[in-house]
C-alpha positions in Angstrom: -247.7 -28.5 35.1 -243.9 -28.9 35.0 -242.2 -28.6 31.6 -240.0 -31.7 31.7 -237.9 -30.5 28.7 -236.5 -27.6 30.8 -235.4 -30.1 33.5 -233.9 -32.5 31.0 -231.9 -29.8 29.3 -230.3 -28.4 32.4 -226.5 -28.5 32.5 -225.2 -30.8 35.3 -221.6 -30.4 36.6 -219.4 -33.5 37.3 -219.1 -32.6 40.9 -219.4 -29.7 43.4 -216.4 -28.5 45.4 -218.7 -27.0 47.9 -221.6 -29.4 48.1 -224.6 -28.5 50.3 -225.8 -32.1 50.8 -226.6 -32.6 54.4 -228.1 -36.0 54.2 -229.0 -38.6 51.5 -231.5 -41.5 52.0 -232.6 -44.5 50.0 -235.8 -46.1 51.3 -237.2 -49.4 50.0 -240.7 -50.3 51.2 -241.0 -54.1 51.1 -242.8 -57.2 52.4 -240.6 -59.7 54.1 -240.4 -63.5 53.9 -239.3 -63.6 57.5 -240.6 -62.4 60.9 -238.8 -59.3 62.2 -237.2 -61.3 65.0 -235.2 -63.2 62.4 -233.8 -60.2 60.5 -230.8 -59.6 62.7 -229.7 -63.2 62.7 -230.0 -63.5 58.9 -227.9 -60.4 58.4 -225.4 -60.9 61.3 -222.5 -60.9 58.8 -223.6 -57.5 57.4 -224.0 -56.0 60.9 -220.6 -57.3 62.1 -218.2 -56.8 59.1 -216.1 -53.9 58.0 -216.1 -52.2 61.5 -219.8 -51.6 61.4 -221.5 -50.8 64.7 -224.8 -52.6 65.1 -227.7 -51.1 67.1 -231.1 -52.3 68.1 -233.6 -49.5 67.8 -236.0 -48.5 70.6 -238.9 -49.4 68.4 -238.2 -53.1 69.1 -239.7 -52.5 72.6 -243.1 -51.7 71.1 -245.3 -54.8 70.4 -245.4 -55.8 66.7 -249.2 -55.5 66.5 -249.0 -51.9 67.5 -246.1 -51.2 65.1 -247.9 -52.8 62.2 -251.1 -50.8 62.7 -249.4 -47.4 63.1 -248.3 -45.9 59.8 -245.7 -43.7 61.6 -244.1 -46.9 63.1 -244.6 -49.5 60.3 -241.9 -48.1 58.1 -239.2 -47.5 60.7 -236.0 -49.5 61.2 -235.6 -52.1 64.0 -231.9 -52.6 63.5 -229.1 -50.3 62.3 -225.5 -50.8 61.1 -223.3 -47.7 61.1 -220.0 -47.5 59.3 -217.7 -44.6 59.9 -216.1 -43.9 56.5 -214.1 -41.1 58.1 -214.5 -38.6 60.9 -217.0 -36.6 58.8 -218.9 -39.3 56.8 -221.1 -42.1 58.2 -223.0 -44.7 56.2 -226.0 -46.3 57.8 -227.9 -49.4 56.9 -231.3 -49.9 58.6 -233.9 -52.6 58.3 -237.3 -53.2 59.7 -240.3 -55.4 59.0 -241.3 -53.3 56.0 -238.4 -50.9 55.3 -234.8 -51.1 54.1 -233.0 -47.8 54.4 -229.5 -46.6 53.5 -228.4 -43.2 54.8 -225.4 -40.9 54.3 -224.9 -38.8 57.4 -222.4 -36.0 57.5 -220.2 -35.1 54.5 -221.4 -36.7 51.2 -218.4 -38.3 49.4 -219.9 -39.3 46.1 -222.6 -41.5 44.5 -220.1 -44.2 43.6 -218.7 -44.3 47.1 -222.2 -44.7 48.6 -223.1 -47.3 46.0 -220.1 -49.4 47.0 -221.6 -49.5 50.5 -225.2 -50.3 49.7 -225.0 -52.6 46.7 -223.1 -55.5 48.5 -225.7 -55.3 51.3 -228.5 -55.6 48.8 -226.8 -58.6 47.3 -226.6 -60.1 50.8 -230.3 -59.4 51.2 -231.0 -61.2 47.9 -228.9 -64.2 48.9 -230.8 -64.5 52.2 -234.2 -64.4 50.4 -235.5 -61.7 52.7 -237.6 -59.7 50.2 -240.9 -61.1 49.1 -242.1 -58.0 47.2 -241.4 -54.2 47.0 -243.9 -51.4 46.8 -241.8 -48.4 46.2 -238.2 -47.1 46.1 -237.2 -43.6 47.0 -234.0 -41.5 46.8 -233.9 -38.3 48.8 -231.3 -35.6 49.0 -231.5 -32.9 51.6 -229.4 -29.8 50.7 -228.8 -27.3 53.4 -227.2 -23.9 52.7 -225.4 -21.9 55.4 -227.1 -18.7 54.3 -230.6 -17.7 53.3 -230.4 -18.1 49.5 -234.1 -18.3 49.0 -234.0 -15.3 46.5 -231.3 -17.2 44.5 -233.6 -20.2 43.9 -235.4 -20.3 40.5 -239.0 -20.1 41.9 -241.4 -17.4 42.9 -244.2 -17.3 45.5 -246.6 -14.4 45.6 -249.1 -13.4 48.3 -251.4 -10.5 47.7 -249.6 -10.1 44.4 -246.3 -9.5 46.2 -243.2 -11.7 46.0 -242.3 -13.5 49.3 -238.6 -13.6 49.8 -237.7 -12.0 53.1 -240.4 -13.7 55.2 -240.0 -17.2 56.7 -241.0 -19.5 53.9 -241.6 -23.2 53.6 -243.0 -24.6 50.3 -244.0 -28.2 49.8 -245.1 -29.5 46.4 -245.2 -32.7 44.3 -245.1 -33.3 40.6 -244.4 -36.2 38.2 -241.2 -36.2 36.1 -240.4 -39.1 33.7 -242.5 -41.6 35.7 -241.0 -40.5 39.0 -242.9 -38.6 41.7 -240.9 -35.7 42.9 -241.7 -34.5 46.5 -240.0 -31.1 46.8 -239.5 -28.9 49.8 -237.9 -25.4 49.6 -237.6 -23.0 52.5 -235.5 -20.7 54.7 -236.8 -22.3 57.9 -234.4 -25.2 58.4 -234.1 -27.8 61.2 -231.1 -30.0 61.5 -231.3 -32.8 64.0 -234.4 -31.2 65.5 -232.6 -27.8 66.0 -233.5 -24.7 64.0 -230.6 -23.5 61.9 -230.7 -19.7 61.6 -229.8 -17.8 58.5 -230.0 -20.9 56.2 -232.0 -22.3 53.4 -233.1 -25.7 52.2 -233.7 -27.7 49.0 -235.2 -31.2 49.9 -235.9 -33.5 46.9 -237.4 -36.9 47.3 -237.7 -39.0 44.2 -240.2 -41.8 44.6 -240.8 -44.7 42.2 -243.8 -46.9 42.8 -243.4 -50.3 41.1 -245.1 -53.2 43.1 -242.3 -55.7 42.2 -241.8 -59.3 43.2 -238.4 -60.1 44.5 -237.0 -61.2 41.2 -238.2 -58.1 39.4 -236.8 -55.9 42.2 -233.3 -57.2 42.0 -233.3 -56.9 38.2 -234.6 -53.3 38.2 -233.5 -51.6 41.4 -230.1 -50.3 40.0 -231.8 -48.7 37.0 -234.5 -47.2 39.2 -231.9 -45.7 41.5 -229.9 -44.3 38.6 -233.0 -42.8 37.1 -233.9 -41.2 40.4 -230.4 -40.0 41.0 -230.4 -38.2 37.6 -233.9 -36.8 38.2 -232.7 -35.4 41.6 -229.8 -33.7 40.0 -231.9 -32.3 37.2 -234.4 -30.8 39.6 -231.7 -29.4 41.9 -229.6 -27.7 39.2 -232.8 -26.3 37.6 -233.6 -24.6 41.0 -230.3 -22.9 41.7 -229.4 -19.8 39.7 -226.0 -19.1 38.1 -224.7 -16.9 40.9 -225.5 -19.5 43.6 -224.1 -22.3 41.4 -220.7 -20.5 41.3 -220.6 -20.5 45.1 -221.0 -24.3 45.0 -217.7 -24.5 43.0 -218.9 -26.7 40.1 -216.4 -28.9 38.2 -217.3 -29.5 34.5 
């Protein structure tokens, strides 16, 4: 059982000068008021404004009945809008029959910068009346380090009463923290874009809040849910890195 008080008391810097964030993802599992064929037309302004590149995903070629009955396909995007913030940072908005997703790919600027991208889109979704209900909301951060820092993480794994630090290691676990389900993955076997990244390490934290909200409840609560998940993610992350590793991340207090 996780001692929540130790997570809540961890000191969190204002920002990191050397952030390891490789990708950040918001996922909203929802039920729509409209068929998937209408989604692109309803959100054409979102897909075409601010220099966004609109894409139809290959999943559209698969019949809807097959997509709806396959759990691996049901919660995938059918359309994507990609905004190049700069040469190193890309914001993505994706939507499907049962999923709304926002992604930061490349260099992570800041929470406020990302929020300025996704909140206007959520307001547009509200105005169009697309959402009927929401099942859960998740916020995931994938942190990739360019060195094997597994021994600098605040956790221990033993096998035959011996600590495992040098071996290839991948740990997946889940726990509840302040009403949020934390899905945590730690390892020194890292894949980026499907390619194994040698001599590296990973902290992958997915904060999931299950609410079962109608549309009105969702739009009232989603900001607080995301803020709570964002805080929980930081509390878990900074509880996992030791002082020596934190110094390398160049914290600003």
